[in-house]
C-alpha positions in Angstrom: 72.1 -107.6 -159.9 72.2 -110.9 -161.7 68.4 -111.0 -162.0 66.6 -108.4 -164.1 63.0 -107.9 -163.2 60.4 -108.8 -165.9 57.7 -106.4 -166.8 54.8 -105.5 -164.5 52.3 -107.8 -166.3 54.5 -110.8 -166.1 55.2 -110.3 -162.4 51.5 -109.7 -161.6 50.6 -113.0 -163.3 53.4 -114.7 -161.3 51.8 -113.2 -158.2 48.3 -114.5 -159.1 49.8 -117.9 -159.9 52.0 -117.9 -156.8 54.9 -118.9 -159.1 57.7 -120.2 -157.0 60.3 -119.4 -159.7 60.2 -115.8 -158.6 60.3 -116.4 -154.9 63.1 -114.4 -153.4 63.8 -112.8 -156.8 61.0 -110.1 -156.7 58.6 -108.7 -154.1 55.3 -107.0 -154.5 54.5 -103.7 -152.7 50.8 -103.1 -152.2 49.9 -99.4 -152.0 46.4 -100.0 -150.6 47.8 -101.8 -147.5 51.3 -100.5 -147.2 52.6 -104.1 -147.1 55.2 -105.9 -149.2 55.0 -109.7 -149.9 56.6 -112.6 -151.6 55.1 -113.5 -154.9 54.0 -116.8 -153.4 52.0 -115.1 -150.6 48.7 -116.9 -149.9 46.8 -113.6 -149.1 44.0 -112.3 -151.4 45.5 -110.8 -154.5 45.5 -107.0 -154.8 44.4 -105.1 -157.9 47.2 -104.7 -160.5 47.1 -100.9 -160.2 48.0 -101.2 -156.5 51.1 -103.3 -157.1 54.7 -102.2 -157.5 57.4 -104.9 -157.9 60.9 -104.5 -156.5 63.9 -106.6 -156.7 65.1 -106.4 -153.1 63.6 -106.3 -149.6 65.7 -103.2 -148.9 64.0 -101.3 -151.8 60.5 -102.3 -150.3 61.5 -101.0 -146.9 63.0 -97.8 -148.1 59.8 -97.1 -150.1 58.0 -97.3 -146.7 56.3 -100.7 -146.9 56.1 -103.2 -144.0 56.7 -106.9 -144.2 53.6 -109.1 -144.6 52.8 -111.2 -141.6 51.4 -114.1 -143.7 54.2 -114.8 -146.1 57.0 -113.4 -144.0 59.3 -112.1 -146.7 62.1 -111.6 -144.2 62.1 -115.2 -143.2 64.3 -116.6 -145.9 67.2 -114.4 -144.9 66.5 -115.1 -141.3 66.7 -118.9 -142.0 69.9 -118.5 -143.9 71.6 -116.5 -141.1 70.5 -117.2 -137.4 71.8 -113.8 -136.3 69.6 -112.0 -138.8 66.6 -114.1 -137.6 67.3 -113.3 -134.0 67.6 -109.6 -134.7 64.4 -109.5 -136.8 62.5 -111.3 -134.1 63.8 -108.9 -131.5 62.7 -106.0 -133.7 59.2 -107.4 -133.8 59.1 -108.4 -130.1 60.4 -105.1 -128.8 59.0 -102.3 -130.9 59.4 -99.9 -127.9 63.2 -100.0 -128.2 65.2 -97.3 -130.0 67.7 -99.7 -131.4 71.4 -98.8 -131.2 74.8 -100.4 -131.7 74.9 -101.0 -128.0 71.8 -103.1 -128.1 73.2 -105.3 -130.9 76.5 -105.8 -129.0 74.6 -106.7 -125.8 73.0 -109.5 -127.8 76.5 -110.9 -128.4 76.9 -109.9 -132.1 79.8 -108.3 -133.9 78.7 -105.0 -135.3 80.7 -105.2 -138.6 79.5 -108.8 -139.2 75.8 -107.8 -138.6 76.2 -104.7 -140.8 77.6 -106.8 -143.7 75.0 -109.5 -143.3 72.0 -107.1 -143.4 73.5 -105.1 -146.3 74.0 -108.3 -148.3 70.4 -109.5 -147.6 68.4 -106.3 -147.5 70.5 -103.5 -149.0 70.5 -101.7 -145.6 71.8 -102.2 -142.1 69.8 -103.4 -139.2 69.8 -100.0 -137.6 68.7 -98.3 -140.8 65.8 -100.8 -141.0 64.7 -100.1 -137.5 65.0 -96.4 -138.0 62.9 -96.5 -141.3 60.2 -98.4 -139.5 60.0 -95.9 -136.7 60.1 -92.8 -138.9 57.2 -94.0 -141.0 55.1 -94.5 -137.9 55.9 -90.9 -136.9 54.8 -89.6 -140.3 51.5 -91.6 -140.0 50.9 -90.3 -136.5 51.4 -86.7 -137.6 49.1 -87.1 -140.6 46.4 -88.6 -138.4 46.5 -85.4 -136.3 48.8 -86.3 -133.4 51.0 -83.7 -131.8 54.7 -83.6 -132.6 55.5 -85.0 -129.2 52.9 -87.8 -129.6 54.3 -88.6 -133.1 57.8 -88.7 -131.7 56.6 -91.1 -129.0 54.7 -93.2 -131.5 57.9 -93.4 -133.6 59.9 -94.3 -130.4 62.5 -91.5 -130.9 63.9 -91.0 -127.4 65.4 -87.7 -128.5 63.2 -84.9 -129.9 66.3 -83.7 -131.9 66.8 -87.1 -133.5 63.1 -87.1 -134.6 63.5 -83.6 -136.0 66.7 -84.5 -137.8 65.2 -87.7 -139.4 62.0 -85.8 -140.4 64.0 -82.9 -141.9 66.2 -85.3 -143.9 63.0 -86.3 -145.9 61.0 -83.1 -145.9 63.5 -80.4 -145.2 62.0 -79.0 -142.1 61.2 -79.9 -138.4 57.9 -81.5 -137.7 56.6 -78.4 -135.9 57.0 -76.4 -139.1 54.2 -78.5 -140.6 51.9 -78.4 -137.6 50.7 -74.8 -137.7 47.4 -74.0 -139.4 47.9 -72.5 -142.8 46.5 -71.9 -146.3 48.6 -74.8 -147.5 48.5 -78.3 -146.1 50.8 -81.3 -146.6 49.6 -84.8 -146.8 50.8 -88.3 -147.8 49.3 -90.1 -150.8 50.2 -93.8 -151.2 50.6 -95.0 -154.8 51.8 -98.2 -156.4 55.1 -96.5 -157.1 55.7 -95.3 -153.6 54.4 -92.6 -151.2 54.0 -89.1 -152.5 53.8 -85.7 -150.7 51.0 -83.4 -151.8 50.7 -79.8 -150.7 47.4 -78.1 -151.5 45.2 -75.2 -150.5 41.4 -75.3 -150.7 41.5 -74.3 -154.3 44.8 -75.5 -155.9 47.5 -78.2 -155.8 50.9 -76.6 -155.3 53.2 -79.6 -155.1 53.1 -83.4 -155.7 56.3 -85.3 -155.4 57.6 -88.7 -154.6 59.1 -89.0 -151.1 62.9 -89.5 -151.6 63.2 -86.9 -154.4 66.4 -85.0 -153.6 64.8 -81.6 -154.5 61.8 -82.2 -152.2 63.2 -80.5 -149.0 64.2 -77.4 -151.0 60.8 -77.3 -152.8 59.0 -77.4 -149.4 61.3 -74.7 -147.9 60.5 -72.5 -150.9 56.8 -73.0 -150.5 56.9 -72.2 -146.8 58.9 -69.0 -147.5 56.3 -67.9 -150.0 53.4 -68.5 -147.7 52.7 -66.2 -144.8 50.9 -68.8 -142.7 53.4 -71.6 -143.5 52.3 -75.2 -144.3 50.2 -77.4 -142.0 49.4 -81.1 -142.2 46.1 -82.3 -143.4 44.0 -83.0 -146.5 41.9 -80.5 -148.5 39.2 -81.1 -151.0 41.9 -80.5 -153.7 44.0 -83.2 -152.1 41.1 -85.6 -152.2 40.5 -84.9 -155.8 44.2 -85.4 -156.6 44.2 -88.7 -154.7 41.1 -90.0 -156.5 42.6 -89.1 -159.9 45.9 -90.9 -159.0 43.9 -94.0 -158.0 42.1 -93.9 -161.4 45.4 -93.4 -163.2 47.1 -96.4 -161.7 44.0 -98.6 -162.0 44.0 -98.0 -165.7 40.7 -96.1 -165.8 41.8 -92.6 -166.7 45.0 -90.6 -167.6 43.1 -87.3 -167.4 44.0 -85.0 -164.5 41.6 -82.1 -163.7 42.9 -81.1 -160.3 43.4 -77.3 -160.4 47.1 -76.6 -160.2 49.2 -73.6 -159.1 52.8 -73.4 -160.2 55.0 -70.4 -159.4 57.5 -69.8 -162.2 58.7 -67.5 -164.9 56.5 -67.0 -168.0 58.9 -69.3 -169.9 58.6 -72.1 -167.3 54.8 -71.7 -167.4 54.9 -72.1 -171.1 56.9 -75.3 -170.9 54.7 -76.8 -168.2 51.6 -76.0 -170.2 53.1 -77.7 -173.2 54.0 -80.8 -171.1 50.3 -81.1 -170.2 49.5 -81.3 -173.9 51.6 -84.4 -174.5 49.1 -87.3 -174.7 49.5 -90.2 -172.4 51.3 -93.0 -174.2 53.5 -90.7 -176.2 56.8 -88.9 -175.6 58.7 -85.9 -176.8 62.4 -84.9 -176.8 63.6 -81.6 -175.3 64.2 -80.3 -178.8 60.7 -81.1 -179.9 59.3 -79.4 -176.8 61.3 -76.3 -177.6 60.1 -76.2 -181.2 56.5 -76.6 -180.0 56.6 -73.5 -177.9 58.3 -71.6 -180.7 61.8 -71.5 -179.0 63.8 -74.0 -181.1 67.1 -72.7 -179.8 66.1 -73.0 -176.1 66.5 -76.8 -175.7 68.6 -76.4 -172.5 66.3 -73.9 -171.0 63.4 -76.2 -171.7 65.3 -79.1 -169.9 65.8 -76.8 -166.9 62.2 -75.9 -166.7 61.2 -79.5 -167.1 63.4 -80.4 -164.1 62.0 -77.6 -162.1 58.4 -79.0 -162.3 57.2 -79.9 -158.8 53.9 -81.5 -159.7 54.8 -85.0 -160.8 52.5 -87.1 -163.1 49.9 -84.3 -163.5 52.5 -82.2 -165.3 54.0 -85.1 -167.1 57.7 -84.3 -167.3 58.3 -88.1 -167.3 57.1 -88.1 -171.0 60.2 -86.2 -172.1 63.2 -88.3 -173.4 66.7 -87.6 -174.7 67.3 -86.9 -178.3 68.2 -90.5 -178.9 65.0 -91.8 -177.2 66.9 -92.8 -174.0 65.6 -92.2 -170.5 67.1 -89.1 -169.0 67.2 -87.7 -165.5 64.0 -87.9 -163.4 63.7 -86.6 -159.9 61.5 -89.5 -158.8 64.0 -92.1 -160.1 64.5 -93.5 -163.6 62.8 -96.8 -162.6 59.7 -94.8 -161.9 59.9 -93.0 -165.2 60.2 -96.3 -167.0 57.2 -97.7 -165.1 55.1 -94.6 -165.8 55.8 -94.9 -169.5 54.9 -98.6 -169.4 51.6 -97.8 -167.7 50.8 -95.1 -170.2 51.3 -97.4 -173.2 48.1 -99.2 -172.1 46.3 -95.9 -172.4 47.6 -95.4 -175.9 46.5 -98.9 -177.0 43.1 -98.6 -175.4 
């Protein structure tokens, strides 16, 4: 990338001012609407806490956001390449189609040329873009209470196996595995940093992870195996509490999380997770410091493993742990999210 994104505050001010210098260089994803826009969009401006800024259209789409119908962020690329414009228009006009290479060829386009053009402009192929759009619609249908078949039809997957495969790639299981009634229920929570999956009972939150985390499918499989009744889809009062606290966090109102948590792990891991929750917002620790604070100064590597095994993001703030030299280290939700979370929390420290 030749363009490095400025900080969140600078980009938000550019959004408010509709600053043309950033047009095409950055895009805003709005958690409250699920839409992404150009910074020059004429629509009413969202609250800062609902905004996440990304450098490419592909990143916005992969995070599950849809293009705004007022500022048309895809239009610039469409204008630059007539083939892109025609395919994007066809995607909007025929949402019922399960797009394939054959459809693209029937429109008279060379597959390799189209693949390169979309990759260059959006960071993903046309077929990946179409698939991402359909899969999100299926997720939304399931979370709204639709049957698996209805969700498959809503997502326009002609093949039930294709829908199951796409679903399992994200969540590690077939859709039907999350449809049965159970003590635990999975739901989707939108945040300014992307959608999260929450799994909760009526009394405790068991998992909170960003969609796209590589460990998420394995974590969900482990939860299902440990629960007799499996995992259903739906919200509980604990999910509602967690969602409200996340809204307050990203809006800058509170960095305190009081949602009751349940984490299965060894006594050592429990000790590490408890110490993580004692790190104040706006401050950081190294793994070595964390090990000393729990009275295990020689257990730095074990502390790092326990930190990585945490499956309740934000509320058990493993993002507040840095390398010995102060550098960002691995974070399951992505280093860009870790950086943004630390930036958000600096505001709590200065308040």
